[in-house]
A tleap script that builds the chain and sets N, CA, C and O, in Angstrom:
source leaprc.protein.ff14SB
mol = sequence {
  NTHR GLU ASN GLY THR ARG ALA TRP SER ILE
  LEU PHE HIE SER ILE PRO PHE LYS GLN GLY
  ASP ARG ILE LEU ILE SER PRO THR GLU TYR
  ILE SER ASN TYR ILE SER GLN LYS HIE LEU
  CYS GLU LYS LEU GLY VAL SER LEU GLU ILE
  ILE PRO MET GLU ILE ASP GLY THR LEU SER
  LEU SER VAL LEU LYS LYS MET ILE ASP ASP
  ARG VAL LYS ALA ILE PHE ILE THR HIE ILE
  LEU LYS CYS THR PRO LEU SER ARG PRO LYS
  MET CVAL
}
set mol.1.N position { 12.524 30.810 7.264 }
set mol.1.CA position { 12.355 29.435 7.849 }
set mol.1.C position { 13.531 29.094 8.712 }
set mol.1.O position { 14.551 29.782 8.673 }
set mol.2.N position { 13.414 28.057 9.484 }
set mol.2.CA position { 14.520 27.596 10.379 }
set mol.2.C position { 15.700 27.020 9.601 }
set mol.2.O position { 16.842 27.155 10.041 }
set mol.3.N position { 15.454 26.381 8.456 }
set mol.3.CA position { 16.575 25.762 7.747 }
set mol.3.C position { 16.152 25.421 6.334 }
set mol.3.O position { 14.998 25.638 5.966 }
set mol.4.N position { 17.084 24.880 5.519 }
set mol.4.CA position { 16.796 24.546 4.160 }
set mol.4.C position { 15.810 23.400 4.008 }
set mol.4.O position { 15.002 23.385 3.079 }
set mol.5.N position { 15.875 22.470 4.894 }
set mol.5.CA position { 14.989 21.333 4.784 }
set mol.5.C position { 13.499 21.760 5.030 }
set mol.5.O position { 12.570 21.295 4.369 }
set mol.6.N position { 13.349 22.663 6.013 }
set mol.6.CA position { 11.982 23.174 6.292 }
set mol.6.C position { 11.508 24.008 5.068 }
set mol.6.O position { 10.349 23.891 4.670 }
set mol.7.N position { 12.351 24.809 4.496 }
set mol.7.CA position { 11.978 25.640 3.334 }
set mol.7.C position { 11.597 24.725 2.175 }
set mol.7.O position { 10.592 24.971 1.508 }
set mol.8.N position { 12.390 23.657 1.916 }
set mol.8.CA position { 12.091 22.743 0.882 }
set mol.8.C position { 10.698 22.074 1.117 }
set mol.8.O position { 9.900 21.919 0.193 }
set mol.9.N position { 10.458 21.700 2.359 }
set mol.9.CA position { 9.168 21.035 2.696 }
set mol.9.C position { 7.987 21.913 2.459 }
set mol.9.O position { 6.961 21.443 1.966 }
set mol.10.N position { 8.094 23.239 2.808 }
set mol.10.CA position { 7.031 24.182 2.545 }
set mol.10.C position { 6.772 24.294 1.062 }
set mol.10.O position { 5.623 24.299 0.621 }
set mol.11.N position { 7.843 24.383 0.293 }
set mol.11.CA position { 7.674 24.493 -1.177 }
set mol.11.C position { 7.037 23.173 -1.697 }
set mol.11.O position { 6.051 23.227 -2.432 }
set mol.12.N position { 7.572 22.025 -1.334 }
set mol.12.CA position { 7.088 20.793 -1.871 }
set mol.12.C position { 5.601 20.594 -1.580 }
set mol.12.O position { 4.836 20.201 -2.461 }
set mol.13.N position { 5.203 20.865 -0.347 }
set mol.13.CA position { 3.811 20.601 0.029 }
set mol.13.C position { 2.836 21.709 -0.498 }
set mol.13.O position { 1.624 21.625 -0.300 }
set mol.14.N position { 3.400 22.728 -1.162 }
set mol.14.CA position { 2.513 23.768 -1.775 }
set mol.14.C position { 2.210 23.449 -3.189 }
set mol.14.O position { 1.372 24.119 -3.792 }
set mol.15.N position { 2.871 22.416 -3.787 }
set mol.15.CA position { 2.624 22.038 -5.158 }
set mol.15.C position { 1.392 21.152 -5.198 }
set mol.15.O position { 1.331 20.149 -4.486 }
set mol.16.N position { 0.376 21.513 -6.044 }
set mol.16.CA position { -0.911 20.774 -6.099 }
set mol.16.C position { -0.763 19.461 -6.905 }
set mol.16.O position { -1.257 19.378 -8.030 }
set mol.17.N position { -0.117 18.480 -6.363 }
set mol.17.CA position { 0.066 17.202 -7.054 }
set mol.17.C position { -1.309 16.482 -7.099 }
set mol.17.O position { -2.164 16.619 -6.225 }
set mol.18.N position { -1.441 15.693 -8.212 }
set mol.18.CA position { -2.684 14.863 -8.303 }
set mol.18.C position { -2.276 13.496 -8.935 }
set mol.18.O position { -1.179 13.335 -9.472 }
set mol.19.N position { -3.170 12.578 -8.844 }
set mol.19.CA position { -2.939 11.239 -9.427 }
set mol.19.C position { -2.546 11.354 -10.843 }
set mol.19.O position { -3.136 12.126 -11.598 }
set mol.20.N position { -1.518 10.572 -11.245 }
set mol.20.CA position { -1.001 10.607 -12.613 }
set mol.20.C position { 0.158 11.539 -12.872 }
set mol.20.O position { 0.822 11.445 -13.904 }
set mol.21.N position { 0.416 12.490 -11.883 }
set mol.21.CA position { 1.525 13.382 -12.047 }
set mol.21.C position { 2.817 12.556 -11.838 }
set mol.21.O position { 2.823 11.454 -11.288 }
set mol.22.N position { 3.903 13.179 -12.321 }
set mol.22.CA position { 5.249 12.586 -12.209 }
set mol.22.C position { 6.182 13.553 -11.563 }
set mol.22.O position { 6.163 14.759 -11.807 }
set mol.23.N position { 7.032 12.952 -10.694 }
set mol.23.CA position { 8.128 13.755 -10.076 }
set mol.23.C position { 9.418 13.137 -10.485 }
set mol.23.O position { 9.562 11.922 -10.348 }
set mol.24.N position { 10.373 13.885 -10.980 }
set mol.24.CA position { 11.668 13.389 -11.362 }
set mol.24.C position { 12.698 13.815 -10.340 }
set mol.24.O position { 12.741 14.995 -9.990 }
set mol.25.N position { 13.526 12.918 -9.846 }
set mol.25.CA position { 14.505 13.276 -8.860 }
set mol.25.C position { 15.913 12.781 -9.250 }
set mol.25.O position { 16.047 11.848 -10.042 }
set mol.26.N position { 16.938 13.399 -8.698 }
set mol.26.CA position { 18.300 12.906 -8.897 }
set mol.26.C position { 18.488 11.684 -8.006 }
set mol.26.O position { 17.780 11.529 -7.011 }
set mol.27.N position { 19.448 10.805 -8.359 }
set mol.27.CA position { 19.684 9.650 -7.507 }
set mol.27.C position { 20.301 9.968 -6.153 }
set mol.27.O position { 20.378 9.105 -5.279 }
set mol.28.N position { 20.742 11.213 -5.983 }
set mol.28.CA position { 21.421 11.643 -4.760 }
set mol.28.C position { 20.514 12.574 -3.957 }
set mol.28.O position { 21.003 13.438 -3.229 }
set mol.29.N position { 19.192 12.403 -4.085 }
set mol.29.CA position { 18.260 13.224 -3.319 }
set mol.29.C position { 18.499 13.062 -1.804 }
set mol.29.O position { 18.829 11.981 -1.316 }
set mol.30.N position { 18.324 14.137 -1.113 }
set mol.30.CA position { 18.466 14.073 0.378 }
set mol.30.C position { 17.385 13.095 0.880 }
set mol.30.O position { 16.268 13.095 0.364 }
set mol.31.N position { 17.712 12.269 1.876 }
set mol.31.CA position { 16.790 11.273 2.326 }
set mol.31.C position { 15.516 11.890 2.951 }
set mol.31.O position { 14.418 11.358 2.791 }
set mol.32.N position { 15.689 13.031 3.670 }
set mol.32.CA position { 14.446 13.705 4.237 }
set mol.32.C position { 13.521 14.108 3.097 }
set mol.32.O position { 12.309 13.927 3.208 }
set mol.33.N position { 14.044 14.639 2.025 }
set mol.33.CA position { 13.229 14.968 0.839 }
set mol.33.C position { 12.588 13.749 0.214 }
set mol.33.O position { 11.404 13.751 -0.126 }
set mol.34.N position { 13.370 12.734 0.073 }
set mol.34.CA position { 12.937 11.456 -0.612 }
set mol.34.C position { 11.760 10.861 0.225 }
set mol.34.O position { 10.761 10.424 -0.348 }
set mol.35.N position { 11.881 10.847 1.537 }
set mol.35.CA position { 10.805 10.306 2.348 }
set mol.35.C position { 9.517 11.046 2.171 }
set mol.35.O position { 8.456 10.425 2.132 }
set mol.36.N position { 9.567 12.351 2.061 }
set mol.36.CA position { 8.334 13.181 1.793 }
set mol.36.C position { 7.810 12.906 0.444 }
set mol.36.O position { 6.597 12.805 0.261 }
set mol.37.N position { 8.702 12.776 -0.547 }
set mol.37.CA position { 8.250 12.499 -1.912 }
set mol.37.C position { 7.615 11.108 -2.045 }
set mol.37.O position { 6.561 10.945 -2.660 }
set mol.38.N position { 8.270 10.134 -1.464 }
set mol.38.CA position { 7.740 8.776 -1.495 }
set mol.38.C position { 6.377 8.661 -0.840 }
set mol.38.O position { 5.477 8.027 -1.391 }
set mol.39.N position { 6.210 9.267 0.334 }
set mol.39.CA position { 4.968 9.214 1.081 }
set mol.39.C position { 3.853 9.897 0.250 }
set mol.39.O position { 2.749 9.362 0.141 }
set mol.40.N position { 4.136 11.038 -0.314 }
set mol.40.CA position { 3.100 11.722 -1.115 }
set mol.40.C position { 2.732 10.881 -2.351 }
set mol.40.O position { 1.560 10.793 -2.717 }
set mol.41.N position { 3.702 10.288 -2.965 }
set mol.41.CA position { 3.450 9.444 -4.189 }
set mol.41.C position { 2.604 8.278 -3.854 }
set mol.41.O position { 1.705 7.947 -4.627 }
set mol.42.N position { 2.834 7.613 -2.722 }
set mol.42.CA position { 2.035 6.460 -2.330 }
set mol.42.C position { 0.627 6.905 -1.979 }
set mol.42.O position { -0.321 6.181 -2.280 }
set mol.43.N position { 0.442 8.093 -1.342 }
set mol.43.CA position { -0.869 8.603 -0.917 }
set mol.43.C position { -1.723 9.012 -2.135 }
set mol.43.O position { -2.913 8.704 -2.199 }
set mol.44.N position { -1.108 9.695 -3.075 }
set mol.44.CA position { -1.831 10.342 -4.210 }
set mol.44.C position { -1.769 9.595 -5.523 }
set mol.44.O position { -2.495 9.928 -6.460 }
set mol.45.N position { -0.906 8.581 -5.607 }
set mol.45.CA position { -0.785 7.920 -6.941 }
set mol.45.C position { 0.042 8.723 -7.893 }
set mol.45.O position { -0.251 8.791 -9.087 }
set mol.46.N position { 1.097 9.347 -7.361 }
set mol.46.CA position { 2.003 10.159 -8.187 }
set mol.46.C position { 3.240 9.241 -8.436 }
set mol.46.O position { 3.630 8.477 -7.553 }
set mol.47.N position { 3.821 9.324 -9.594 }
set mol.47.CA position { 4.992 8.559 -9.988 }
set mol.47.C position { 6.257 9.272 -9.557 }
set mol.47.O position { 6.403 10.465 -9.819 }
set mol.48.N position { 7.161 8.586 -8.913 }
set mol.48.CA position { 8.466 9.093 -8.481 }
set mol.48.C position { 9.522 8.395 -9.298 }
set mol.48.O position { 9.687 7.183 -9.160 }
set mol.49.N position { 10.263 9.119 -10.164 }
set mol.49.CA position { 11.188 8.511 -11.104 }
set mol.49.C position { 12.605 9.088 -10.896 }
set mol.49.O position { 12.757 10.290 -10.678 }
set mol.50.N position { 13.606 8.254 -10.963 }
set mol.50.CA position { 14.953 8.703 -10.725 }
set mol.50.C position { 15.613 8.967 -12.079 }
set mol.50.O position { 15.528 8.136 -12.984 }
set mol.51.N position { 16.246 10.083 -12.215 }
set mol.51.CA position { 16.988 10.481 -13.435 }
set mol.51.C position { 18.287 9.697 -13.384 }
set mol.51.O position { 19.001 9.716 -12.382 }
set mol.52.N position { 18.583 9.008 -14.479 }
set mol.52.CA position { 19.826 8.230 -14.468 }
set mol.52.C position { 21.109 9.103 -14.513 }
set mol.52.O position { 21.097 10.253 -14.951 }
set mol.53.N position { 22.203 8.491 -14.037 }
set mol.53.CA position { 23.479 9.204 -14.049 }
set mol.53.C position { 24.375 8.596 -15.132 }
set mol.53.O position { 24.228 7.442 -15.534 }
set mol.54.N position { 25.272 9.405 -15.562 }
set mol.54.CA position { 26.346 8.888 -16.529 }
set mol.54.C position { 27.417 8.183 -15.710 }
set mol.54.O position { 27.405 8.251 -14.480 }
set mol.55.N position { 28.302 7.538 -16.352 }
set mol.55.CA position { 29.371 6.798 -15.667 }
set mol.55.C position { 30.282 7.694 -14.861 }
set mol.55.O position { 30.907 7.248 -13.899 }
set mol.56.N position { 30.363 8.971 -15.251 }
set mol.56.CA position { 31.233 9.921 -14.456 }
set mol.56.C position { 30.508 10.581 -13.266 }
set mol.56.O position { 31.057 11.453 -12.592 }
set mol.57.N position { 29.258 10.137 -13.030 }
set mol.57.CA position { 28.537 10.668 -11.846 }
set mol.57.C position { 27.647 11.851 -12.174 }
set mol.57.O position { 26.893 12.301 -11.311 }
set mol.58.N position { 27.705 12.359 -13.367 }
set mol.58.CA position { 26.841 13.505 -13.750 }
set mol.58.C position { 25.491 12.958 -14.166 }
set mol.58.O position { 25.369 11.780 -14.501 }
set mol.59.N position { 24.483 13.803 -14.146 }
set mol.59.CA position { 23.116 13.396 -14.553 }
set mol.59.C position { 23.107 13.277 -16.078 }
set mol.59.O position { 23.764 14.039 -16.787 }
set mol.60.N position { 22.351 12.308 -16.551 }
set mol.60.CA position { 22.210 12.147 -17.987 }
set mol.60.C position { 21.179 13.174 -18.495 }
set mol.60.O position { 19.973 12.931 -18.444 }
set mol.61.N position { 21.662 14.296 -18.972 }
set mol.61.CA position { 20.696 15.326 -19.400 }
set mol.61.C position { 19.997 14.940 -20.639 }
set mol.61.O position { 18.886 15.425 -20.855 }
set mol.62.N position { 20.567 14.064 -21.531 }
set mol.62.CA position { 19.814 13.641 -22.701 }
set mol.62.C position { 18.644 12.735 -22.299 }
set mol.62.O position { 17.575 12.807 -22.904 }
set mol.63.N position { 18.833 11.899 -21.300 }
set mol.63.CA position { 17.717 11.069 -20.818 }
set mol.63.C position { 16.694 11.927 -20.110 }
set mol.63.O position { 15.488 11.754 -20.289 }
set mol.64.N position { 17.200 12.889 -19.276 }
set mol.64.CA position { 16.264 13.762 -18.560 }
set mol.64.C position { 15.352 14.522 -19.559 }
set mol.64.O position { 14.151 14.669 -19.332 }
set mol.65.N position { 15.927 14.976 -20.614 }
set mol.65.CA position { 15.122 15.687 -21.664 }
set mol.65.C position { 14.034 14.803 -22.185 }
set mol.65.O position { 12.915 15.270 -22.398 }
set mol.66.N position { 14.324 13.522 -22.401 }
set mol.66.CA position { 13.315 12.561 -22.912 }
set mol.66.C position { 12.310 12.222 -21.887 }
set mol.66.O position { 11.198 11.844 -22.254 }
set mol.67.N position { 12.615 12.328 -20.576 }
set mol.67.CA position { 11.693 11.994 -19.519 }
set mol.67.C position { 10.611 13.078 -19.313 }
set mol.67.O position { 9.539 12.784 -18.784 }
set mol.68.N position { 10.888 14.304 -19.721 }
set mol.68.CA position { 10.032 15.393 -19.445 }
set mol.68.C position { 8.815 15.362 -20.403 }
set mol.68.O position { 8.966 15.344 -21.625 }
set mol.69.N position { 7.661 15.358 -19.830 }
set mol.69.CA position { 6.417 15.427 -20.588 }
set mol.69.C position { 5.421 16.254 -19.807 }
set mol.69.O position { 5.753 16.840 -18.777 }
set mol.70.N position { 4.150 16.300 -20.326 }
set mol.70.CA position { 3.122 17.143 -19.659 }
set mol.70.C position { 2.725 16.719 -18.264 }
set mol.70.O position { 2.143 17.496 -17.508 }
set mol.71.N position { 3.043 15.477 -17.926 }
set mol.71.CA position { 2.691 14.974 -16.593 }
set mol.71.C position { 3.725 15.246 -15.524 }
set mol.71.O position { 3.473 15.037 -14.337 }
set mol.72.N position { 4.871 15.706 -15.936 }
set mol.72.CA position { 5.944 16.025 -14.971 }
set mol.72.C position { 5.564 17.331 -14.232 }
set mol.72.O position { 5.484 18.394 -14.848 }
set mol.73.N position { 5.340 17.239 -12.955 }
set mol.73.CA position { 4.860 18.394 -12.173 }
set mol.73.C position { 6.072 19.010 -11.479 }
set mol.73.O position { 6.052 20.205 -11.185 }
set mol.74.N position { 7.161 18.215 -11.197 }
set mol.74.CA position { 8.307 18.760 -10.513 }
set mol.74.C position { 9.576 17.981 -10.846 }
set mol.74.O position { 9.538 16.768 -11.057 }
set mol.75.N position { 10.688 18.688 -10.890 }
set mol.75.CA position { 11.997 18.066 -11.015 }
set mol.75.C position { 12.853 18.549 -9.900 }
set mol.75.O position { 13.066 19.752 -9.748 }
set mol.76.N position { 13.363 17.613 -9.095 }
set mol.76.CA position { 14.235 17.940 -7.959 }
set mol.76.C position { 15.638 17.403 -8.194 }
set mol.76.O position { 15.825 16.193 -8.325 }
set mol.77.N position { 16.632 18.299 -8.251 }
set mol.77.CA position { 18.024 17.898 -8.460 }
set mol.77.C position { 18.842 18.518 -7.358 }
set mol.77.O position { 18.877 19.738 -7.197 }
set mol.78.N position { 19.499 17.668 -6.603 }
set mol.78.CA position { 20.376 18.164 -5.532 }
set mol.78.C position { 21.661 18.726 -6.191 }
set mol.78.O position { 22.335 18.048 -6.967 }
set mol.79.N position { 21.966 20.000 -5.844 }
set mol.79.CA position { 23.115 20.645 -6.470 }
set mol.79.C position { 24.442 20.323 -5.722 }
set mol.79.O position { 25.437 19.927 -6.329 }
set mol.80.N position { 24.412 20.501 -4.445 }
set mol.80.CA position { 25.612 20.201 -3.604 }
set mol.80.C position { 25.326 18.942 -2.840 }
set mol.80.O position { 24.355 18.885 -2.086 }
set mol.81.N position { 26.152 17.920 -3.015 }
set mol.81.CA position { 25.941 16.625 -2.467 }
set mol.81.C position { 26.675 16.476 -1.157 }
set mol.81.O position { 27.867 16.772 -1.079 }
set mol.82.N position { 25.957 16.004 -0.082 }
set mol.82.CA position { 26.622 15.804 1.148 }
set mol.82.C position { 27.512 14.539 1.184 }
set mol.82.O position { 28.532 14.505 1.872 }
set mol.83.N position { 27.110 13.531 0.447 }
set mol.83.CA position { 27.746 12.259 0.572 }
set mol.83.C position { 28.964 12.050 -0.384 }
set mol.83.O position { 29.648 11.029 -0.318 }
set mol.84.N position { 29.198 13.004 -1.229 }
set mol.84.CA position { 30.357 12.880 -2.137 }
set mol.84.C position { 30.957 14.266 -2.346 }
set mol.84.O position { 30.305 15.248 -1.991 }
set mol.85.N position { 32.144 14.402 -2.893 }
set mol.85.CA position { 32.707 15.681 -3.190 }
set mol.85.C position { 32.108 16.324 -4.467 }
set mol.85.O position { 32.491 17.438 -4.825 }
set mol.86.N position { 31.197 15.648 -5.137 }
set mol.86.CA position { 30.665 16.196 -6.378 }
set mol.86.C position { 29.701 17.317 -6.151 }
set mol.86.O position { 29.049 17.409 -5.110 }
set mol.87.N position { 29.619 18.171 -7.143 }
set mol.87.CA position { 28.629 19.217 -7.189 }
set mol.87.C position { 28.033 19.272 -8.623 }
set mol.87.O position { 28.772 19.134 -9.598 }
set mol.88.N position { 26.814 19.457 -8.741 }
set mol.88.CA position { 26.190 19.466 -10.059 }
set mol.88.C position { 26.508 20.756 -10.808 }
set mol.88.O position { 26.514 21.821 -10.190 }
set mol.89.N position { 26.768 20.707 -12.090 }
set mol.89.CA position { 26.974 21.909 -12.822 }
set mol.89.C position { 25.653 22.641 -12.990 }
set mol.89.O position { 24.590 22.024 -12.922 }
set mol.90.N position { 25.705 23.934 -13.206 }
set mol.90.CA position { 24.482 24.728 -13.451 }
set mol.90.C position { 23.846 24.187 -14.743 }
set mol.90.O position { 24.548 23.908 -15.715 }
set mol.91.N position { 22.548 24.047 -14.743 }
set mol.91.CA position { 21.835 23.538 -15.917 }
set mol.91.C position { 21.083 24.570 -16.652 }
set mol.91.O position { 20.498 24.266 -17.692 }
set mol.92.N position { 21.056 25.810 -16.167 }
set mol.92.CA position { 20.307 26.869 -16.760 }
set mol.92.C position { 21.302 27.858 -17.457 }
set mol.92.O position { 20.875 28.855 -18.039 }
savepdb mol mol.pdb
quit
């Protein structure tokens, strides 16, 4: 593909979302990704939910674990942040 945004878009639009599905995102999601997610959610009745952050700027993994259920179709977490010097630790 031409770039990372295009590759992400191809992946995102290949997921068969349906009404009632949930998407979990980090609060620092890239705006171009967020716009695609928001548009799809409004069109299909999919829930877009933000994973909370801890006071130190890291994702709250304990809350994320509780958020995951059978309706979660995708979790998007930005690893390298453009807007801050932070980078997310590996979660796997």
